[in-house]
C-alpha positions, 0 to 999 in steps of 0.5 A: 642107671641100674633101675633102667637096667632092671625094668629093661630086663625083667620088665622088658620095657623103661622109661628114659626121662630126656633131660637125664640121658640127654644133656644137650636137651637139658639146656633147651628145655627151659626155652622150648618151655618159654617159647610155647610153640613147637620148634626145631629142638622137637625135632632135633631130640628124636633125631639125637637119640643117645641109644642111637635106635635104628628102629622107631616111631617118631611123632612130628608136629607138622604134615609136611615133616614127615618126608623130610624127617624119614630122609634124615632118619635113612641118612642117619641109619635107620633100618626100620622108622615111621615118621608120623603126624595126625590132624596135628598130632604127632601119633597115628589117629583113629579119628582121620587119616595119618600121614606116614612116612616110613624107612625100610632098608634105606628107601622111604616111602609116604602113605596114608593110613586109614583106621577104617582099614584095621575096622576101628570105630571113629572118635572124636579126638575129646572122646580121649582127652583127660585133665589130669596125669592121674585120669590119665594113669586111669584110663592106662588102668581101664585099657589094660584091664580090658575095656574097649573103646576109642582109647583102646583103638589109638592105644593098639594102633600106635603099638601096632607101629611100633612092633612094625618097625620092631620087626615083631609084625609083618604089617601094620594090621599085624601089629594092631592085632598083637597089641589087642591079644597082648592086652587080651591075654593079660601080658600087657598089664602084667608088663607094667605091673612088673615095671611099677613094682621094680621102680617102686622097690628100687625107689624105697 
């Protein structure tokens, strides 16, 4: 609605809750929750994105799915996309290699991303785990406030992938560096602060 438009226009980003913008997924949500395991619905949601996104980073729950899903995105007309999986997680990771199948100009290419190539120090998944949304919010505040460490590394790596498919960065290394720069200059925190201000104003 109007709030999302304001967020996108003024802060440069917005959060779209799938069930609010994708009627079909709304009916699937209770079934997914009851099953409690990854299903085809985990894949169908992003593939049937109502925004018609032609550039995206999509995480999948299995190593074997990156290439097939990338081929689907290519057939759907993706301009530039990355389908990623890292050791059981649907994102680029920093404690091992991430399998990536990228789509560009209709071509699919599969490769591994090694975080060491970006100077990222290995960490443990336990270093990134939090036990509540409040704890997660606190970590985000610390990262955007300039704290360095494993949490910042994984945020910048995944943000770098988004900058790459978005056409802002020429490669993942550049995207990673640009994400770090956005934090170090305060631009990332300013965007979040503006997002919060807009949403709170529209809710009051």
